[in-house]
Structures are given as structure tokens and as C-alpha cells.
C-alpha positions as CSV (number, residue, x, y, z in Angstrom):
1,M,-6.1,-5.5,-38.8
2,E,-5.5,-9.0,-37.6
3,K,-3.8,-10.0,-40.9
4,K,-1.4,-7.1,-40.5
5,T,-0.5,-7.8,-36.9
6,K,2.6,-9.8,-36.4
7,W,4.2,-11.3,-33.3
8,V,7.8,-10.4,-32.6
9,E,10.3,-11.0,-29.8
10,L,11.2,-8.0,-27.7
11,G,14.8,-8.6,-28.5
12,E,14.1,-7.9,-32.2
13,I,12.7,-4.5,-31.5
14,C,14.5,-3.4,-28.3
15,E,17.9,-2.9,-26.9
16,F,18.4,-2.9,-23.1
17,Q,20.6,-0.6,-21.0
18,V,21.6,-1.6,-17.4
19,G,21.8,1.2,-15.0
20,L,24.7,3.1,-13.3
21,P,26.7,1.3,-10.6
22,V,26.8,3.7,-7.6
23,S,28.5,3.0,-4.3
24,L,26.9,4.2,-1.1
25,K,29.7,6.8,-0.5
26,D,28.7,8.5,-3.8
27,Q,25.0,8.8,-2.9
28,F,23.6,11.9,-1.2
29,K,20.2,12.3,0.5
30,E,19.8,16.0,-0.5
31,N,20.9,18.3,-3.3
32,L,22.3,20.9,-0.9
33,N,24.6,22.6,-3.4
34,G,22.2,22.5,-6.3
35,Y,24.6,20.8,-8.8
36,L,23.7,17.1,-8.0
37,Q,21.5,15.0,-10.2
38,P,18.6,12.7,-9.2
39,L,19.1,8.9,-9.3
40,I,16.2,6.4,-9.5
41,K,16.6,3.3,-7.3
42,I,14.4,0.2,-7.1
43,G,12.5,1.8,-4.2
44,N,11.4,4.7,-6.4
45,M,9.7,2.4,-8.8
46,Q,6.1,2.2,-7.5
47,E,3.0,0.7,-9.1
48,T,1.7,4.2,-9.8
49,G,4.9,5.4,-11.4
50,I,8.2,6.9,-10.3
51,N,8.2,8.3,-6.7
52,I,10.3,11.4,-6.7
53,D,9.7,12.3,-3.0
54,D,12.6,10.2,-1.8
55,L,15.2,10.5,-4.5
56,T,18.9,9.8,-4.1
57,W,21.4,12.4,-5.5
58,I,24.7,11.9,-7.3
59,D,27.5,14.1,-8.7
60,P,27.7,13.4,-12.4
61,V,31.3,14.5,-12.5
62,S,32.2,11.4,-10.5
63,F,31.2,9.0,-13.3
64,K,32.4,8.1,-16.8
65,K,30.0,7.9,-19.8
66,I,27.2,9.0,-17.5
67,K,25.0,10.0,-20.5
68,N,24.4,6.3,-21.1
69,F,22.5,6.1,-17.8
70,V,19.9,8.8,-18.4
71,V,16.2,8.0,-18.6
72,Y,14.3,10.7,-20.4
73,P,10.6,11.6,-20.1
74,E,8.3,8.9,-21.5
75,E,11.0,6.2,-21.5
76,I,10.4,2.8,-19.9
77,L,12.3,1.2,-17.0
78,I,12.0,-2.4,-15.6
79,A,13.2,-3.6,-12.2
80,K,16.2,-6.0,-12.5
81,D,16.0,-7.3,-8.9
82,A,14.0,-6.9,-5.7
83,T,10.5,-6.1,-7.3
84,I,11.6,-8.1,-10.4
85,G,9.6,-7.2,-13.6
86,R,8.0,-4.0,-12.3
87,V,7.6,-1.6,-15.2
88,V,7.4,2.2,-14.9
89,L,7.2,5.0,-17.4
90,N,9.2,8.2,-16.7
91,N,6.2,10.5,-16.3
92,T,8.0,13.0,-14.2
93,G,8.7,15.4,-17.1
94,R,12.4,15.5,-16.3
95,K,15.5,13.5,-17.1
96,L,16.8,11.2,-14.4
97,Y,19.7,8.8,-13.9
98,F,18.9,5.1,-13.1
99,S,20.8,2.6,-10.9
100,Q,22.4,-0.7,-11.8
101,H,19.4,-2.6,-10.4
102,I,17.2,-1.3,-13.3
103,Y,17.1,-1.9,-17.1
104,K,16.0,0.8,-19.6
105,F,14.2,-0.2,-22.8
106,K,15.6,1.3,-25.9
107,P,13.0,0.4,-28.6
108,N,13.2,0.9,-32.3
109,L,10.7,3.7,-32.7
110,E,10.3,3.1,-36.4
111,V,8.4,-0.2,-35.7
112,V,7.0,0.2,-32.1
113,N,5.3,3.1,-30.3
114,Q,6.8,3.6,-26.9
115,K,3.5,4.0,-25.1
116,Y,2.1,1.0,-26.8
117,L,5.1,-1.0,-25.6
118,F,4.6,0.3,-22.1
119,Y,0.9,-0.8,-22.0
120,F,1.9,-4.2,-23.3
121,L,4.5,-4.6,-20.6
122,L,1.9,-3.5,-18.0
123,M,-0.4,-6.2,-19.2
124,K,2.4,-8.8,-18.8
125,Q,3.5,-7.8,-15.2
126,K,2.8,-11.2,-13.8
127,T,4.7,-12.9,-16.6
128,L,7.7,-10.5,-16.2
129,A,7.9,-11.3,-12.5
130,T,8.6,-15.0,-13.4
131,L,11.5,-14.3,-15.8
132,K,14.1,-14.5,-13.1
133,T,17.3,-16.5,-12.4
134,V,17.3,-19.2,-9.7
135,G,19.6,-18.7,-6.7
136,P,20.0,-16.9,-3.4
137,I,19.5,-13.5,-5.1
138,P,17.2,-13.8,-8.0
139,A,17.4,-11.3,-10.8
140,L,15.5,-10.6,-14.1
141,E,16.9,-12.9,-16.8
142,L,17.5,-10.7,-19.8
143,T,17.7,-13.5,-22.3
144,R,14.2,-14.7,-21.3
145,L,12.9,-11.1,-21.4
146,K,14.2,-10.7,-25.0
147,K,12.3,-13.8,-26.1
148,L,8.9,-12.5,-24.8
149,K,6.6,-11.9,-27.8
150,I,4.6,-8.8,-28.5
151,P,1.8,-8.3,-31.1
152,L,2.8,-5.5,-33.5
153,P,0.0,-4.0,-35.6
154,P,0.9,-1.1,-38.0
155,L,2.5,1.9,-36.2
156,K,-0.6,4.1,-36.7
157,Q,-2.8,1.5,-35.1
158,Q,-0.3,1.2,-32.1
159,E,-0.6,5.0,-31.7
160,K,-4.4,4.9,-31.6
161,I,-4.4,2.1,-29.1
162,A,-1.8,3.9,-26.9
163,K,-3.9,7.1,-27.0
164,W,-7.1,5.3,-26.0
165,L,-5.4,3.6,-23.1
166,E,-3.7,6.8,-22.0
167,T,-7.2,8.3,-21.6
168,F,-7.9,5.7,-18.9
169,S,-4.5,6.3,-17.3
170,S,-5.1,10.1,-17.2
171,L,-8.5,9.6,-15.5
172,E,-6.9,7.3,-13.0
173,R,-4.2,9.8,-12.1
174,Q,-6.8,12.6,-11.7
175,L,-8.9,10.5,-9.4
176,E,-5.8,9.4,-7.4
177,R,-4.7,13.0,-7.0
178,Q,-8.2,13.9,-5.8
179,L,-8.2,11.0,-3.4
180,E,-4.9,12.1,-2.0
181,R,-6.3,15.6,-1.4
182,H,-9.2,14.2,0.5
183,K,-6.9,12.1,2.6
184,T,-4.8,15.1,3.4
185,Q,-8.0,17.0,4.4
186,Y,-9.1,14.0,6.5
187,R,-5.8,13.9,8.4
188,Y,-6.0,17.7,8.9
189,Y,-9.5,17.6,10.4
190,L,-8.8,14.5,12.4
191,N,-6.1,16.3,14.2
192,R,-8.0,19.6,14.3
193,L,-11.2,18.2,15.8
194,M,-9.5,16.2,18.5
195,R,-9.0,19.3,20.6
196,G,-10.9,20.8,23.4
197,G,-12.6,19.1,26.3
198,Q,-11.3,17.8,29.6
199,M,-8.2,15.4,29.3
200,I,-9.2,12.1,30.8
201,E,-7.0,8.9,31.3
202,L,-8.4,5.8,29.5
203,G,-8.3,3.8,32.8
204,N,-10.9,6.1,34.2
205,V,-13.5,5.8,31.4
206,C,-12.7,2.4,29.7
207,N,-12.8,-1.3,30.4
208,I,-9.6,-2.9,28.9
209,K,-9.2,-6.6,28.5
210,T,-6.7,-9.0,26.9
211,G,-7.9,-12.0,24.8
212,L,-7.5,-15.7,24.7
213,S,-4.3,-17.7,25.0
214,I,-4.6,-20.4,22.3
215,S,-2.0,-22.6,20.8
216,E,-1.5,-22.6,17.0
217,K,-2.7,-26.3,16.8
218,D,-6.1,-25.2,18.1
219,I,-6.6,-22.5,15.4
220,F,-8.1,-23.8,12.1
221,K,-7.7,-22.1,8.7
222,E,-11.2,-22.9,7.5
223,N,-14.7,-23.2,9.1
224,V,-15.4,-26.4,7.2
225,D,-18.3,-27.7,9.4
226,N,-19.7,-24.2,10.1
227,N,-19.4,-24.9,13.9
228,L,-16.3,-22.8,14.6
229,C,-16.0,-19.1,15.5
230,P,-13.7,-16.5,13.9
231,F,-10.5,-15.6,15.8
232,I,-8.5,-12.4,15.4
233,K,-4.7,-12.5,15.8
234,I,-2.6,-9.3,15.8
235,G,-1.7,-9.8,12.2
236,D,-5.3,-9.4,11.3
237,L,-5.4,-5.8,12.4
238,N,-4.9,-3.8,9.3
239,N,-5.4,-0.2,8.3
240,F,-7.5,0.6,11.4
241,G,-9.8,-2.3,10.6
242,I,-9.9,-6.1,10.5
243,N,-8.5,-8.1,7.5
244,I,-11.0,-11.0,7.3
245,K,-9.2,-12.7,4.4
246,K,-6.9,-14.8,6.6
247,L,-8.9,-15.1,9.8
248,G,-8.4,-18.3,11.9
249,Y,-11.2,-20.2,13.5
250,I,-11.5,-21.9,17.0
251,K,-13.9,-24.2,18.8
252,P,-15.9,-22.1,21.3
253,R,-17.3,-24.8,23.5
254,Y,-14.4,-24.9,26.0
255,I,-14.4,-21.2,26.6
256,N,-15.8,-19.6,29.8
257,N,-16.7,-16.0,30.1
258,F,-17.5,-15.5,26.4
259,N,-18.1,-11.7,26.7
260,D,-14.5,-11.1,28.0
261,F,-12.9,-12.7,25.0
262,T,-15.1,-11.5,22.2
263,V,-14.9,-8.3,20.1
264,K,-18.4,-7.0,19.3
265,P,-19.4,-4.6,16.6
266,G,-18.1,-1.1,17.6
267,D,-15.4,-2.4,19.9
268,I,-11.8,-1.0,19.7
269,M,-8.7,-3.1,19.6
270,I,-5.1,-2.2,20.1
271,G,-2.0,-4.4,19.7
272,R,-0.4,-5.5,23.0
273,V,2.6,-7.6,21.8
274,G,4.7,-7.5,18.6
275,S,2.9,-4.8,16.6
276,A,2.2,-3.1,19.9
277,G,0.1,0.0,19.4
278,K,-1.6,-1.1,16.2
279,L,-5.2,0.2,16.3
280,A,-8.4,-1.2,14.8
281,F,-12.2,-0.7,15.0
282,N,-14.6,-3.6,14.6
283,D,-16.8,-2.4,11.6
284,L,-18.1,-5.9,11.1
285,S,-21.7,-6.9,11.9
286,Y,-20.7,-9.9,14.0
287,F,-18.5,-10.8,17.1
288,L,-15.1,-12.4,17.0
289,F,-12.8,-14.0,19.6
290,F,-9.4,-12.2,19.9
291,S,-6.0,-13.3,21.0
292,E,-4.0,-12.5,24.1
293,N,-1.7,-10.2,22.0
294,I,-4.6,-7.7,21.6
295,Y,-6.4,-5.4,24.0
296,K,-10.1,-4.8,23.7
297,I,-11.3,-1.4,24.8
298,T,-14.9,-0.7,25.7
299,T,-16.6,2.3,27.2
300,N,-19.5,3.5,29.2
301,K,-21.6,4.7,26.3
302,S,-23.6,7.1,28.5
303,F,-20.8,9.6,28.4
304,V,-18.1,8.2,25.9
305,D,-18.9,7.7,22.2
306,Q,-16.9,4.6,21.2
307,K,-16.2,5.8,17.6
308,Y,-15.1,9.2,18.9
309,L,-12.6,7.4,21.3
310,F,-11.3,5.4,18.3
311,Y,-10.6,8.6,16.4
312,S,-8.9,10.1,19.5
313,L,-6.6,7.1,19.7
314,A,-6.0,7.2,15.9
315,V,-4.6,10.7,16.3
316,K,-2.3,9.5,19.0
317,Q,-1.2,6.2,17.4
318,Q,2.4,7.2,16.8
319,K,2.7,8.4,20.4
320,I,1.2,5.1,21.6
321,I,3.7,3.1,19.6
322,K,6.5,5.1,21.1
323,T,5.1,4.4,24.6
324,K,5.6,0.6,24.3
325,T,8.3,-1.2,26.3
326,L,11.3,-2.0,24.1
327,G,13.1,-5.3,24.0
328,P,13.4,-8.5,21.9
329,I,9.5,-8.3,21.7
330,S,7.9,-4.9,22.1
331,I,5.0,-4.8,24.6
332,L,2.4,-2.2,25.4
333,T,1.5,-2.8,29.1
334,L,-1.9,-2.4,30.7
335,T,-0.6,0.4,32.9
336,Q,0.7,2.3,29.8
337,I,-2.7,1.9,28.1
338,K,-4.6,3.1,31.1
339,K,-2.5,6.2,31.5
340,L,-3.2,7.4,27.9
341,Q,-5.1,10.7,27.9
342,V,-7.8,11.8,25.5
343,P,-9.8,15.0,25.3
344,L,-13.5,14.4,26.3
345,P,-16.0,17.1,25.2
346,S,-19.8,16.6,25.8
347,L,-21.3,13.4,24.5
348,E,-23.3,15.3,21.9
349,K,-20.1,16.9,20.5
350,Q,-18.3,13.6,20.5
351,E,-21.1,12.1,18.4
352,K,-21.1,15.0,15.9
353,I,-17.3,14.8,15.5
354,A,-17.4,11.0,15.0
355,N,-20.2,11.2,12.4
356,W,-18.4,13.9,10.5
357,L,-15.1,11.9,10.4
358,D,-17.0,8.7,9.5
359,R,-18.3,10.4,6.3
360,F,-14.8,11.7,5.4
361,R,-13.2,8.3,6.1
362,E,-15.8,6.5,4.0
363,L,-15.1,8.8,1.1
364,T,-11.3,8.1,1.2
365,E,-11.1,4.5,2.4
366,N,-14.2,2.5,1.6
367,I,-13.6,0.5,-1.6
368,S,-17.4,-0.1,-2.0
369,K,-18.1,3.6,-2.1
370,G,-16.7,7.0,-3.1
371,L,-13.4,7.6,-4.9
372,P,-11.7,4.3,-4.0
373,K,-14.6,2.5,-5.7
374,E,-14.4,4.8,-8.8
375,I,-10.6,4.2,-9.0
376,L,-11.0,0.4,-8.7
377,L,-13.7,0.3,-11.4
378,L,-11.6,2.4,-13.7
379,K,-8.5,0.2,-13.2
380,Q,-10.7,-2.9,-14.0
381,Q,-11.9,-1.2,-17.2
382,S,-8.4,-0.2,-18.1
383,R,-7.1,-3.7,-17.7
384,Y,-10.0,-5.1,-19.7
385,Y,-9.5,-2.8,-22.7
386,R,-5.7,-3.1,-22.5
387,E,-6.0,-6.9,-23.0
388,K,-8.7,-6.6,-25.6
389,L,-6.9,-3.9,-27.7
390,I,-3.4,-5.3,-27.5
391,N,-4.2,-9.0,-27.9
């Protein structure tokens, strides 16, 4: 097979079509009359494919030679600017129009299989992102894209490789759909279970404190001598947890009242300034210091389950965000936090609800278990075989 495989430039086997220029006045958010046609913009090009939930609509009668700007099922698009080099396949099963910020590949199907070409381009995503012009508004440089070389075995071999890789992609899509169903169920039960019980203001059942005021010069990027302590800033609160990848570190020896300024395992945090209302739970096994832009919430565990309280606040997060004081910098005041109300059933019922939601959340969010882990492993396998088979 290796002897028959030849390397050719993309420009030798593909033509490229830039998309349709459409002014804002010719774009519609809805297809109210039923005669408009869908237009793909850069924002619709996602890593998982084309997102058709937020399509723009156009009237084809308003444009000349509009047939040149159609992307049919199984055809390939590449982002010309913004997310430069992102590649998607039209897997929607319908014809769509595409905007001027996108190129369409028009391969010679007598020498290259379209799916094989797509998987090659997926493998080269990082390289494609570098093929851009220099300037205030970078864009994909077509001349450099055309010079990118692709290995071309015989057409039948390309088809076999494409079918093999499509098996992985199909499994990924199935698992992702299953995961989305579980997430929908999780959101449903989260809202459903947080009903019943007496409504109590947080200020009556919680201890709420702000963190340390520390200048940037006193925060270190690494714990080189292993004598520093981790420090959470508001930017480290992520997806209802703590992002430990970019944690800062501080010297603890000058700090009085350690307990007031540390977040222990099981403590709840909520953003005070900037990303006010952002919520997180300390799932880690160790304590961390936290900044003055964060509130720490603790409870009397004899009648309030901390995890149950976290889920109660998660249901109300959008309401909490709307509560904040608006201005140049949004702030969630201590008074506003204390006046938030949550339903409080018996402690036994709180614990049951929290445990049930924990299991559901782990299934949908924990990348070391459940569906997220399966999807991650499948993607790693897919990348491995893609590189092996195509190279």
C-alpha cells in the first residue's frame, strides 16, 4: 500500500468556493413565512459539527447566482476567519447556504474520497489554524491551504479508511446524544426535587464570609519550594467546581484567622465581584485560601446538608445573577446573599436528594467515570487510528 500512496497538494485535487456575502438587513432570525432558506455562519460551526439550533435565514430571491453558495449533505466547510481552520462536515441531511466567512471544499471525487478528505483535515486542525494572514483581522490564507499535502492511497483504500473512521464517529455521536439526554434529565430532576419544605433565608442558616485581599505581586504561579498554599480567584470557579490548572499560590505565614479565609472540602463558594453569582462546590480533598471577590458559605450541619444547599443554589443561579448590583463592575452584596431563600425539608430528605443528584451529576460531568469518560476514551482512540491509518 505504501508504494501506491502518493502525497499531493490540496490545490491539485480541490477547488474552493468562498461563501455568500450577506448584509445584516438581509438576515432574519426566524423563517416565519416558510419561504426563507437557512444560512450557516461561523458561529454555527462547532467542534461536533453544524449547530442548526440558531440558524440565520435569508431570502434566496434577493441574491444572484445563489446556487454557487449551497453546501449539500456530506460536503466539507472550513472557517475563513474567527475560528480559523475549523472544519465541519454537513451532517444535517439537508442543503444549506454558507456565508462569506467560510470556504467550501470542492474535491475531485475521481481521485479523493470526500469522507477521507474530511478525516485528514480533522487530523490537521492545529496546522490549519496556523495558515492565516498577519494583520489586525487575520484570515485563512487560501494559497497556503492549497499547498498543504495529503497522502492519497488508491480510492478503494481511502473508502475503507473512511468507513472505519466513520464507525468511531458514529459511536461518538451516539454517546454524546445519550449524554445530552442524561443532562436534560439531570436538569429536570434538579428543578423538580428542589420543591417542598419551608422557605428559609440564607442569612438565618448560613455563615457567609469574604476572602483575602491580596495584591497580584503576592500571588505566585508555581509552588516551587512546596511551602506555599493554593489560592482561589474568581476566575478559578468553573462549571460549579474549581479549575485547579491555573491556581495561584500565596505565603500563609502572615495570615491571621486561617479558618475565615480558607475553603474546606464541602464548602460552597459564590462570586461576589465581576462574575457575581458564579457558583462552585469544593469537591477537592484539601483546603484552599480564597480571594475577597468570593463568598464562602458554610452551614450548621445538624439541620442543613451542605451539598443539598449547593444544589438549591444551583437551581437559582440565574436568579442570583440577576440580583447583583449593576454598574461598571457587577457586585453581589452580602445583604443580597443573606436574603436569598431556599426550601428546607427535613435533614434526612435533604441528604437523600443530595445523594441522588450526586450520582446523576457524576454520570454526566465526571470525566473519570460514566459517559464523559467513555466519550473521552473513544475520541482518543479515534485520533490514534485516524493518524495511523491516514499517515
